MIGU-641714 format. One record per residue (C-alpha): y, z, x; chain; residue in three letters; residue number from 0. Coordinates in pm, whole numbers, plus 32768, in hexadecimal, padded with zeros to 4 digits. Each point is the difference from the previous one (the first is absolute). Example, Ala and Ser with C-alpha at 12.3 -4.5 7.8 and 13.67 -1.06 7.14 Angstrom:
BEGIN
@y:7E3E z:830C x:84CE chain:A resn:ALA resi:0
@y:8158 z:7FBE x:8089 chain:A resn:SER resi:1
% end
This chain:
BEGIN
@y:8000 z:8000 x:8000 chain:A resn:MET resi:0
@y:8154 z:7F9D x:8082 chain:A resn:LYS resi:1
@y:80E0 z:812C x:8047 chain:A resn:ARG resi:2
@y:8176 z:7FF4 x:7FC3 chain:A resn:LEU resi:3
@y:8104 z:80C8 x:80BD chain:A resn:SER resi:4
@y:80DC z:8101 x:7F51 chain:A resn:LEU resi:5
@y:812D z:7F17 x:8017 chain:A resn:ILE resi:6
@y:7F3D z:7EE2 x:7F61 chain:A resn:GLN resi:7
@y:7F8A z:80E1 x:7EE6 chain:A resn:LEU resi:8
@y:8164 z:8076 x:7FC0 chain:A resn:LEU resi:9
@y:807D z:7E98 x:7FFC chain:A resn:GLU resi:10
@y:7EF6 z:7F9C x:7F05 chain:A resn:ILE resi:11
@y:805A z:812B x:7F26 chain:A resn:ARG resi:12
@y:8174 z:7FAB x:800B chain:A resn:VAL resi:13
@y:7FBB z:7E96 x:7F9F chain:A resn:TYR resi:14
@y:7F23 z:8072 x:7EE3 chain:A resn:ARG resi:15
@y:810A z:80EB x:7F74 chain:A resn:HIS resi:16
@y:8114 z:7EFD x:8027 chain:A resn:VAL resi:17
@y:7F2A z:7F07 x:7F42 chain:A resn:LEU resi:18
@y:7FBE z:80FD x:7EEA chain:A resn:PHE resi:19
@y:816E z:8058 x:7FC8 chain:A resn:TRP resi:20
@y:8070 z:7E95 x:801C chain:A resn:SER resi:21
@y:7F09 z:7F9E x:7EF1 chain:A resn:CYS resi:22
@y:8075 z:8123 x:7F2A chain:A resn:TRP resi:23
@y:8171 z:7FA1 x:801D chain:A resn:VAL resi:24
@y:7FC6 z:7E8E x:7FBD chain:A resn:LEU resi:25
@y:7F00 z:8040 x:7EEF chain:A resn:GLY resi:26
@y:80D5 z:80EE x:7F32 chain:A resn:PHE resi:27
@y:8136 z:7F2C x:8039 chain:A resn:THR resi:28
@y:7F44 z:7EDA x:7F6B chain:A resn:PHE resi:29
@y:7F82 z:80D0 x:7ED9 chain:A resn:ILE resi:30
@y:8158 z:808F x:7FB0 chain:A resn:LYS resi:31
@y:80B5 z:7EB1 x:801A chain:A resn:SER resi:32
@y:7EF6 z:7F18 x:7F73 chain:A resn:PHE resi:33
@y:80A5 z:7EF8 x:7F25 chain:A resn:GLY resi:34
@y:815D z:8075 x:805F chain:A resn:GLN resi:35
@y:810F z:7F5B x:80CF chain:A resn:SER resi:36
@y:8010 z:7FF6 x:817A chain:A resn:THR resi:37
@y:8115 z:8109 x:7FFA chain:A resn:ASP resi:38
@y:7F1A z:80EF x:7F49 chain:A resn:THR resi:39
@y:7EEF z:7FC1 x:8100 chain:A resn:TYR resi:40
@y:80F8 z:804A x:8119 chain:A resn:ALA resi:41
@y:8072 z:813C x:7F4C chain:A resn:GLY resi:42
@y:7EA3 z:808E x:7FDC chain:A resn:TRP resi:43
@y:7FAB z:7F9F x:8165 chain:A resn:LEU resi:44
@y:8132 z:80C6 x:8071 chain:A resn:ALA resi:45
@y:7F90 z:8125 x:7F29 chain:A resn:TYR resi:46
@y:7EA4 z:8013 x:8096 chain:A resn:TYR resi:47
@y:807D z:7FCE x:8163 chain:A resn:LEU resi:48
@y:8106 z:8114 x:7FE1 chain:A resn:LEU resi:49
@y:7F17 z:80F5 x:7F57 chain:A resn:THR resi:50
@y:7EDA z:7FAA x:80E4 chain:A resn:LEU resi:51
@y:8048 z:8120 x:80F5 chain:A resn:PRO resi:52
@y:7FEB z:80F5 x:7EDC chain:A resn:LEU resi:53
@y:7EB3 z:7F76 x:7F86 chain:A resn:PHE resi:54
@y:7F6F z:7FF2 x:8160 chain:A resn:VAL resi:55
@y:806E z:8163 x:8055 chain:A resn:THR resi:56
@y:7F82 z:808D x:7EB6 chain:A resn:HIS resi:57
@y:7EB2 z:7F4A x:801C chain:A resn:THR resi:58
@y:7FC0 z:8067 x:816A chain:A resn:TYR resi:59
@y:805E z:816C x:7FC3 chain:A resn:LEU resi:60
@y:7F04 z:8014 x:7EE5 chain:A resn:VAL resi:61
@y:7EF2 z:7F37 x:80B4 chain:A resn:THR resi:62
@y:801B z:8087 x:8161 chain:A resn:TYR resi:63
@y:8089 z:8160 x:7FC3 chain:A resn:LEU resi:64
@y:7FA8 z:808D x:7EAA chain:A resn:LEU resi:65
@y:7EA6 z:7F67 x:7FD9 chain:A resn:VAL resi:66
@y:7F65 z:8047 x:8158 chain:A resn:PRO resi:67
@y:80AD z:814D x:804B chain:A resn:TYR resi:68
@y:800A z:809E x:7EA6 chain:A resn:LEU resi:69
@y:7F1C z:7F51 x:7F05 chain:A resn:LEU resi:70
@y:7EDB z:7FC2 x:80EE chain:A resn:ASN resi:71
@y:8019 z:8166 x:8080 chain:A resn:LYS resi:72
@y:7FFE z:8087 x:7E9A chain:A resn:ARG resi:73
@y:8165 z:8086 x:8000 chain:A resn:PHE resi:74
@y:801F z:7F88 x:7E9B chain:A resn:PHE resi:75
@y:8130 z:80D0 x:7F9A chain:A resn:LEU resi:76
@y:80CA z:7F91 x:812F chain:A resn:LEU resi:77
@y:7F94 z:7E99 x:7FC4 chain:A resn:PHE resi:78
@y:8076 z:800B x:7E94 chain:A resn:ILE resi:79
@y:814E z:809B x:8062 chain:A resn:VAL resi:80
@y:803B z:7F04 x:8114 chain:A resn:GLY resi:81
@y:7F94 z:7EDD x:7F26 chain:A resn:PHE resi:82
@y:80F0 z:8064 x:7EE7 chain:A resn:ILE resi:83
@y:8120 z:802F x:80F4 chain:A resn:LEU resi:84
@y:7FCA z:7EAA x:809E chain:A resn:PHE resi:85
@y:7FC8 z:7F63 x:7EAB chain:A resn:PHE resi:86
@y:8141 z:8087 x:7F67 chain:A resn:TYR resi:87
@y:80D9 z:7FF1 x:8139 chain:A resn:GLY resi:88
@y:7FB5 z:7E95 x:8057 chain:A resn:TYR resi:89
@y:8023 z:7F9A x:7E94 chain:A resn:SER resi:90
@y:8160 z:8093 x:7FFD chain:A resn:VAL resi:91
@y:8058 z:7F4E x:8145 chain:A resn:LEU resi:92
@y:7F7B z:7EB5 x:7F7A chain:A resn:GLU resi:93
@y:80CF z:8023 x:7EBF chain:A resn:LEU resi:94
@y:813B z:8058 x:80C3 chain:A resn:LEU resi:95
@y:7FE1 z:7ED4 x:80E9 chain:A resn:ILE resi:96
@y:7FA2 z:7F14 x:7EE7 chain:A resn:SER resi:97
@y:810D z:8064 x:7F05 chain:A resn:ASN resi:98
@y:811D z:804E x:80ED chain:A resn:GLU resi:99
@y:7FD7 z:7EDD x:80ED chain:A resn:PHE resi:100
@y:7EFD z:7EF2 x:7FB4 chain:A resn:ILE resi:101
@y:802E z:7FD1 x:7E86 chain:A resn:TYR resi:102
@y:817C z:7FF8 x:8028 chain:A resn:ARG resi:103
@y:800A z:7ECA x:80DE chain:A resn:TRP resi:104
@y:7EA3 z:7F64 x:7FFB chain:A resn:ALA resi:105
@y:7FB4 z:7F1D x:7ED3 chain:A resn:PRO resi:106
@y:7EBB z:80A6 x:7F95 chain:A resn:THR resi:107
@y:8052 z:7FFE x:7E8E chain:A resn:GLY resi:108
@y:7FDB z:817B x:7FEE chain:A resn:THR resi:109
@y:8108 z:80C4 x:7F44 chain:A resn:GLU resi:110
@y:808C z:8145 x:8088 chain:A resn:ILE resi:111
@y:7FDB z:8118 x:7F04 chain:A resn:VAL resi:112
@y:80B0 z:814E x:7FF6 chain:A resn:GLU resi:113
@y:7F33 z:8132 x:8056 chain:A resn:GLY resi:114
@y:7EFA z:7F3E x:80BF chain:A resn:TYR resi:115
@y:7FAE z:813C x:80C8 chain:A resn:LEU resi:116
@y:7F81 z:80C2 x:7ED4 chain:A resn:ASN resi:117
@y:7EA1 z:8092 x:8038 chain:A resn:PRO resi:118
@y:7F59 z:7F14 x:7F0A chain:A resn:ARG resi:119
@y:808B z:7ECC x:80AA chain:A resn:ASN resi:120
@y:7FAF z:808A x:815A chain:A resn:VAL resi:121
@y:7E94 z:803F x:7F9E chain:A resn:ILE resi:122
@y:7FE1 z:7EA7 x:7F60 chain:A resn:ARG resi:123
@y:808D z:7F5D x:8139 chain:A resn:SER resi:124
@y:7F23 z:80D8 x:80DC chain:A resn:GLY resi:125
@y:7EC8 z:7F91 x:7F47 chain:A resn:LEU resi:126
@y:805D z:7E99 x:8048 chain:A resn:GLY resi:127
@y:8040 z:804F x:816D chain:A resn:ASN resi:128
@y:7EB6 z:80BE x:8014 chain:A resn:LEU resi:129
@y:7F4A z:7EB8 x:7FC1 chain:A resn:TYR resi:130
@y:8036 z:7F8A x:8165 chain:A resn:ILE resi:131
@y:7F79 z:814B x:8089 chain:A resn:VAL resi:132
@y:7EC1 z:7FD6 x:7F36 chain:A resn:LEU resi:133
@y:7FDB z:7E94 x:806B chain:A resn:VAL resi:134
@y:802C z:8062 x:816E chain:A resn:PHE resi:135
@y:7F04 z:811B x:7FE2 chain:A resn:LEU resi:136
@y:7F08 z:7F1B x:7F51 chain:A resn:ALA resi:137
@y:8028 z:7EF3 x:810B chain:A resn:ALA resi:138
@y:7FD3 z:8103 x:8113 chain:A resn:ARG resi:139
@y:7ECE z:8093 x:7F55 chain:A resn:THR resi:140
@y:7F60 z:7EA8 x:7FD8 chain:A resn:VAL resi:141
@y:8048 z:7FAD x:816D chain:A resn:ARG resi:142
@y:7F71 z:814D x:807A chain:A resn:ASN resi:143
@y:7ECA z:7FC4 x:7F2E chain:A resn:TRP resi:144
@y:7FDC z:7EA0 x:808C chain:A resn:PHE resi:145
@y:8030 z:8078 x:8166 chain:A resn:MET resi:146
@y:7F08 z:811C x:7FCF chain:A resn:ALA resi:147
@y:7F03 z:7F0D x:7F72 chain:A resn:ASP resi:148
@y:8044 z:7F0E x:811E chain:A resn:HIS resi:149
@y:7FD7 z:8115 x:8103 chain:A resn:ARG resi:150
@y:7EBC z:806D x:7F5C chain:A resn:GLN resi:151
@y:7F7A z:7E9D x:8012 chain:A resn:LYS resi:152
@y:806A z:7FE7 x:816C chain:A resn:GLU resi:153
@y:7F4F z:8147 x:804D chain:A resn:LEU resi:154
@y:7EC9 z:7F82 x:7F4C chain:A resn:GLN resi:155
@y:8013 z:7EBA x:80C2 chain:A resn:GLN resi:156
@y:802B z:80BD x:8148 chain:A resn:ALA resi:157
@y:7EDA z:80E1 x:7FAA chain:A resn:GLU resi:158
@y:7F2D z:7ED0 x:7FA9 chain:A resn:LEU resi:159
@y:8062 z:7F5B x:8149 chain:A resn:GLN resi:160
@y:7F9E z:813B x:80BE chain:A resn:MET resi:161
@y:7EB2 z:8004 x:7F4C chain:A resn:GLN resi:162
@y:7FC9 z:7E94 x:8058 chain:A resn:MET resi:163
@y:805B z:8041 x:816B chain:A resn:ASN resi:164
@y:7F1A z:812D x:7FFD chain:A resn:ASP resi:165
@y:7EE9 z:7F25 x:7F79 chain:A resn:ALA resi:166
@y:8042 z:7F01 x:8112 chain:A resn:VAL resi:167
@y:7FE5 z:8109 x:810F chain:A resn:THR resi:168
@y:7EC0 z:8085 x:7F63 chain:A resn:ARG resi:169
@y:7F4B z:7EB7 x:7FD2 chain:A resn:VAL resi:170
@y:80AB z:7F2E x:8110 chain:A resn:GLN resi:171
@y:7FCC z:7EB2 x:7F4A chain:A resn:PRO resi:172
@y:80AF z:7F2E x:8111 chain:A resn:PRO resi:173
@y:7F15 z:808D x:8108 chain:A resn:MET resi:174
@y:7ED6 z:7FC8 x:7F1C chain:A resn:LEU resi:175
@y:8061 z:7E95 x:7FBF chain:A resn:MET resi:176
@y:803A z:7FD2 x:8175 chain:A resn:TYR resi:177
@y:7E9F z:807E x:8046 chain:A resn:ALA resi:178
@y:7F65 z:7F2B x:7EED chain:A resn:ILE resi:179
@y:80AF z:7EC7 x:807F chain:A resn:ASP resi:180
@y:7F7F z:8037 x:8161 chain:A resn:HIS resi:181
@y:7EA1 z:804A x:7F87 chain:A resn:ILE resi:182
@y:7FFE z:7EBA x:7F3B chain:A resn:GLU resi:183
@y:8079 z:7F45 x:8136 chain:A resn:GLU resi:184
@y:7ED9 z:8076 x:80D1 chain:A resn:MET resi:185
@y:7F1D z:7EDA x:804D chain:A resn:VAL resi:186
@y:7EB0 z:80A9 x:7FD6 chain:A resn:ASP resi:187
@y:8006 z:80DE x:7ECD chain:A resn:LEU resi:188
@y:7EA9 z:808A x:805D chain:A resn:ASN resi:189
@y:806A z:8075 x:8159 chain:A resn:SER resi:190
@y:8008 z:8173 x:805A chain:A resn:PRO resi:191
@y:817A z:7FE7 x:802F chain:A resn:ASP resi:192
@y:802E z:7FB0 x:7E8F chain:A resn:VAL resi:193
@y:7F2A z:8127 x:7F97 chain:A resn:THR resi:194
@y:80BB z:80E3 x:80F0 chain:A resn:ARG resi:195
@y:8154 z:7F7E x:7F85 chain:A resn:ALA resi:196
@y:7FA0 z:8048 x:7E96 chain:A resn:ILE resi:197
@y:7F86 z:815C x:805D chain:A resn:ALA resi:198
@y:813A z:804E x:80CB chain:A resn:LEU resi:199
@y:80E1 z:7F83 x:7EE7 chain:A resn:THR resi:200
@y:7F49 z:80D7 x:7F00 chain:A resn:SER resi:201
@y:8008 z:812E x:80E7 chain:A resn:GLU resi:202
@y:8172 z:7FD4 x:8049 chain:A resn:LEU resi:203
@y:805D z:7FE3 x:7E90 chain:A resn:LEU resi:204
@y:7F31 z:8135 x:7FB3 chain:A resn:SER resi:205
@y:80AA z:80C5 x:8118 chain:A resn:ASP resi:206
@y:8157 z:7F8F x:7F85 chain:A resn:VAL resi:207
@y:7FB3 z:807D x:7EA1 chain:A resn:MET resi:208
@y:7F81 z:814E x:8084 chain:A resn:ILE resi:209
@y:812B z:802C x:80E7 chain:A resn:TYR resi:210
@y:80F8 z:7FAC x:7EEE chain:A resn:HIS resi:211
@y:7F5E z:80FB x:7F15 chain:A resn:GLY resi:212
@y:803E z:8121 x:80EE chain:A resn:LYS resi:213
@y:8121 z:80F0 x:7FC5 chain:A resn:GLU resi:214
@y:8061 z:800B x:8170 chain:A resn:LYS resi:215
@y:801A z:7EB5 x:80B9 chain:A resn:HIS resi:216
@y:7FE8 z:802C x:8179 chain:A resn:LEU resi:217
@y:8076 z:7EE4 x:80D8 chain:A resn:PHE resi:218
@y:7EDB z:8038 x:80EA chain:A resn:SER resi:219
@y:7F1A z:7F9F x:7EDE chain:A resn:GLU resi:220
@y:80D6 z:7ED5 x:7FA4 chain:A resn:GLU resi:221
@y:7FF5 z:7F85 x:8166 chain:A resn:MET resi:222
@y:7E84 z:8013 x:7FED chain:A resn:GLU resi:223
@y:8016 z:7F1A x:7ED2 chain:A resn:LEU resi:224
@y:80DD z:7F17 x:80CB chain:A resn:VAL resi:225
@y:7EFA z:7FFF x:8116 chain:A resn:ARG resi:226
@y:7EF7 z:7F9B x:7F04 chain:A resn:LYS resi:227
@y:80E6 z:7EED x:7F81 chain:A resn:LEU resi:228
@y:802B z:7F86 x:8167 chain:A resn:VAL resi:229
@y:7E86 z:7FFC x:802D chain:A resn:ASN resi:230
@y:7FDE z:7F2F x:7EC4 chain:A resn:LEU resi:231
@y:810E z:7F0F x:8075 chain:A resn:VAL resi:232
@y:7F53 z:7FEB x:8153 chain:A resn:SER resi:233
@y:7EC1 z:7F94 x:7F54 chain:A resn:LEU resi:234
@y:80B6 z:7EEE x:7F41 chain:A resn:PHE resi:235
@y:80BF z:7F7F x:812E chain:A resn:ARG resi:236
@y:7EE9 z:801A x:80FE chain:A resn:GLY resi:237
@y:80D3 z:80CF x:80EF chain:A resn:SER resi:238
@y:808E z:815D x:7FF2 chain:A resn:LYS resi:239
@y:817C z:8012 x:7FD9 chain:A resn:PRO resi:240
@y:80BC z:80BD x:810C chain:A resn:ASP resi:241
@y:8070 z:812D x:7F33 chain:A resn:ILE resi:242
@y:8034 z:815A x:8097 chain:A resn:GLU resi:243
@y:8023 z:8145 x:7F3E chain:A resn:PHE resi:244
@y:80AD z:8142 x:8063 chain:A resn:LEU resi:245
@y:803F z:8142 x:7F3F chain:A resn:ILE resi:246
@y:80F8 z:80F8 x:8093 chain:A resn:SER resi:247
@y:8036 z:8157 x:7F6E chain:A resn:GLY resi:248
@y:7F60 z:807F x:7EC1 chain:A resn:ASP resi:249
@y:7FAE z:7EE0 x:7F0F chain:A resn:PRO resi:250
@y:8019 z:80F5 x:7EDD chain:A resn:ALA resi:251
@y:817A z:800C x:8033 chain:A resn:THR resi:252
@y:802A z:7E87 x:7FCC chain:A resn:ILE resi:253
@y:8082 z:7FDD x:7E9C chain:A resn:GLU resi:254
@y:7FF3 z:7E8E x:7FA9 chain:A resn:LEU resi:255
@y:7F6D z:7F4D x:7ED2 chain:A resn:PRO resi:256
@y:7E8A z:7FDC x:8022 chain:A resn:SER resi:257
@y:7F76 z:7EAB x:806A chain:A resn:MET resi:258
@y:814F z:7F87 x:8085 chain:A resn:ILE resi:259
@y:7F76 z:7FC8 x:8160 chain:A resn:LEU resi:260
@y:7EC2 z:7F65 x:7F77 chain:A resn:PHE resi:261
@y:80CD z:7F16 x:7F25 chain:A resn:SER resi:262
@y:80DE z:7F96 x:8123 chain:A resn:LEU resi:263
@y:7EDC z:7FAE x:80E7 chain:A resn:VAL resi:264
@y:7F54 z:7F47 x:7EE5 chain:A resn:ASP resi:265
@y:813E z:7F36 x:7FC1 chain:A resn:LEU resi:266
@y:8022 z:7FA3 x:816F chain:A resn:ILE resi:267
@y:7E92 z:7F9A x:8019 chain:A resn:CYS resi:268
@y:802A z:7F1E x:7ED3 chain:A resn:ARG resi:269
@y:814A z:7F70 x:807E chain:A resn:LYS resi:270
@y:7F52 z:7F91 x:8142 chain:A resn:TYR resi:271
@y:7EB1 z:7FAB x:7F64 chain:A resn:ARG resi:272
@y:8004 z:7E98 x:8081 chain:A resn:ARG resi:273
@y:8078 z:8054 x:815F chain:A resn:GLU resi:274
@y:7F3F z:806D x:8134 chain:A resn:HIS resi:275
@y:8026 z:80F9 x:808B chain:A resn:PRO resi:276
@y:80A2 z:8101 x:7F1C chain:A resn:LEU resi:277
@y:813C z:809B x:8091 chain:A resn:PRO resi:278
@y:7FC9 z:8136 x:80CE chain:A resn:GLU resi:279
@y:8055 z:813E x:7F40 chain:A resn:MET resi:280
@y:8043 z:8160 x:807E chain:A resn:ASN resi:281
@y:8000 z:8100 x:7EE6 chain:A resn:ILE resi:282
@y:807F z:8162 x:8031 chain:A resn:GLU resi:283
@y:8008 z:8109 x:7EF0 chain:A resn:ALA resi:284
@y:80E6 z:811B x:806D chain:A resn:SER resi:285
@y:7FDB z:8156 x:7F64 chain:A resn:GLY resi:286
@y:812A z:8075 x:80CB chain:A resn:TYR resi:287
@y:80F4 z:7EFE x:7F72 chain:A resn:ALA resi:288
@y:7F53 z:7FD0 x:7EAF chain:A resn:ASN resi:289
@y:7FF1 z:7E86 x:8026 chain:A resn:MET resi:290
@y:7F22 z:7EDD x:805D chain:A resn:VAL resi:291
@y:805A z:7EFD x:8108 chain:A resn:THR resi:292
@y:7F59 z:7EAC x:801A chain:A resn:ILE resi:293
@y:8041 z:7F12 x:8120 chain:A resn:GLN resi:294
@y:7FA1 z:7E98 x:7FB2 chain:A resn:ILE resi:295
@y:7FEE z:7F34 x:8141 chain:A resn:LEU resi:296
@y:7FC2 z:7E8E x:8041 chain:A resn:HIS resi:297
@y:7FBC z:7F4F x:8143 chain:A resn:ASP resi:298
@y:8119 z:7F28 x:8088 chain:A resn:GLN resi:299
@y:7F6C z:7EC3 x:7F6A chain:A resn:SER resi:300
@y:807B z:8073 x:7EAA chain:A resn:LYS resi:301
@y:8166 z:7FE2 x:7F99 chain:A resn:LYS resi:302
@y:80B8 z:8146 x:7FC1 chain:A resn:GLN resi:303
@y:80A4 z:7F77 x:7EC2 chain:A resn:ASP resi:304
@y:7EAC z:7FA8 x:7F72 chain:A resn:GLU resi:305
@y:7F7B z:815C x:8048 chain:A resn:THR resi:306
@y:8136 z:809B x:7F64 chain:A resn:MET resi:307
@y:7FDC z:7F2E x:7EC7 chain:A resn:GLU resi:308
@y:7E96 z:8067 x:7FD1 chain:A resn:ARG resi:309
@y:805A z:816C x:8037 chain:A resn:CYS resi:310
@y:8119 z:7FF5 x:7EFF chain:A resn:MET resi:311
@y:7F20 z:7F57 x:7EFF chain:A resn:GLN resi:312
@y:7EFC z:8110 x:8028 chain:A resn:ALA resi:313
@y:8107 z:8114 x:7FF2 chain:A resn:LEU resi:314
@y:80A4 z:7F78 x:7EC7 chain:A resn:HIS resi:315
@y:7EAD z:7FFB x:7F55 chain:A resn:GLN resi:316
@y:7FC8 z:8163 x:8075 chain:A resn:LEU resi:317
@y:8153 z:805F x:7F70 chain:A resn:GLU resi:318
@y:7F94 z:7F83 x:7EA8 chain:A resn:THR resi:319
@y:7ED3 z:80E8 x:8010 chain:A resn:TYR resi:320
@y:80B4 z:8136 x:807F chain:A resn:PHE resi:321
@y:8172 z:7FB7 x:7FBC chain:A resn:GLY resi:322
@y:80D7 z:8132 x:7FC0 chain:A resn:GLY resi:323
@y:7F0E z:80EB x:80B2 chain:A resn:ARG resi:324
@y:8021 z:7F9A x:816C chain:A resn:VAL resi:325
@y:80F6 z:7F75 x:80FC chain:A resn:THR resi:326
@y:7F8A z:7ED8 x:80CC chain:A resn:ILE resi:327
@y:80BC z:7FA4 x:813F chain:A resn:SER resi:328
@y:7FB2 z:7ED9 x:80E1 chain:A resn:ILE resi:329
@y:806D z:7FC5 x:8167 chain:A resn:ASP resi:330
@y:7FC8 z:7EA2 x:808D chain:A resn:THR resi:331
@y:7FD5 z:7F98 x:8169 chain:A resn:HIS resi:332
@y:7F89 z:7ECD x:80BA chain:A resn:GLU resi:333
@y:7E90 z:8066 x:7FE9 chain:A resn:TYR resi:334
@y:7FF7 z:8053 x:7E8D chain:A resn:GLY resi:335
@y:8080 z:8125 x:7F33 chain:A resn:CYS resi:336
@y:7FE0 z:8176 x:7FCE chain:A resn:SER resi:337
@y:7FE9 z:8097 x:7EA5 chain:A resn:VAL resi:338
@y:8056 z:816A x:7FAE chain:A resn:VAL resi:339
@y:7F9E z:8097 x:7EB0 chain:A resn:ILE resi:340
@y:809D z:814A x:7F97 chain:A resn:ARG resi:341
@y:800A z:80D3 x:7ECA chain:A resn:ASN resi:342
@y:812D z:7FAC x:7F24 chain:A resn:GLN resi:343
@y:8070 z:816D x:7FF6 chain:A resn:ASP resi:344
@y:801A z:8003 x:817B chain:A resn:ASP resi:345
@y:8103 z:7EEA x:800A chain:A resn:SER resi:346
@y:809F z:7FF0 x:7EA8 chain:A resn:GLY resi:347
@y:7FD1 z:7E86 x:7FDD chain:A resn:VAL resi:348
@y:7EE9 z:7F20 x:7F88 chain:A resn:ASN resi:349
@y:8043 z:7EA5 x:8083 chain:A resn:THR resi:350
@y:7F7F z:7F2C x:811C chain:A resn:ILE resi:351
@y:80E7 z:8004 x:812D chain:A resn:HIS resi:352
@y:7FE8 z:7F00 x:8115 chain:A resn:SER resi:353
@y:80B7 z:7FEA x:8148 chain:A resn:TYR resi:354
@y:7FCB z:7F4E x:814C chain:A resn:LYS resi:355
@y:7FB8 z:80A4 x:8149 chain:A resn:ASN resi:356
@y:7FC8 z:7F06 x:8116 chain:A resn:ALA resi:357
@y:7EFC z:80C2 x:80C1 chain:A resn:VAL resi:358
@y:7FC9 z:7F5F x:814F chain:A resn:GLY resi:359
@y:810E z:7EFB x:7FC0 chain:A resn:ALA resi:360
@y:80DD z:7F99 x:811E chain:A resn:THR resi:361
% end
């Protein structure tokens, strides 16, 4: 979901309120002067423009002061007193401005009567002015209901997406399809390698399900799953990839989403599935720094830009799986790239950062 800054939200709110009051002024001007002359239209337009500050002030005091601070907090007596004071006071002000100024020079067709400030006339005028307060409250209530419903649907969608991502990490369908494709490509389907590949695939999927069902996910256990994935890839490719593993500190202190390392290695293996050899990878899970570092290295026959592009493709896919929960940083150099995965709470951001560091460059 796209997040807006406070200034953007305030600008949108101002535009919305300006639109509301503009429609109210033009709408009631049209109703009051319908079928009349242009002078009458101009007179009523002047009336609503000059009295607009009164209506706006009255409406906002009721909506943003009396309702949230008195009515919603069950100070009913204070709410009634304040409502009556605003109701009567603004009605008197509206009658004074209308009869002493607007009706005397604006051609609205309204006659000035003596004693227009008598209580009966003030209440009748106040009831008419109260209409705009009720319309504003109704519009605000409908909008709040719509926004609440929209937020609920967004939360449901986010929860559904998390469940889908959780299902992906449990079942690992891309890895399964990758294994099935390679098994089908084997020349002799009756060879021991095919039987072993099927057994390793089944064992790996079973271990993934068991690991994901545990309450505590240790990175030492996940790295064992990665080793089994590497063994399976080695069987498919006919040679073992050059991948080194290192755990420093206590793996129990590494707080990252489960299967994130497994998913990254799986993505890289599938990105380079048609190339020999696979890029060299050095994987370090640090319990001291609560992060995982992966160095992806190519020999000098590969172009650095090509390696960088493959790395970014894999990382963006990883971001779709674990977006919002981790921070992924990438440092590029002439031999490949280095990827650092941290917990979101440790850095306060959740986006992929990339920057260049010409290691060994002259």
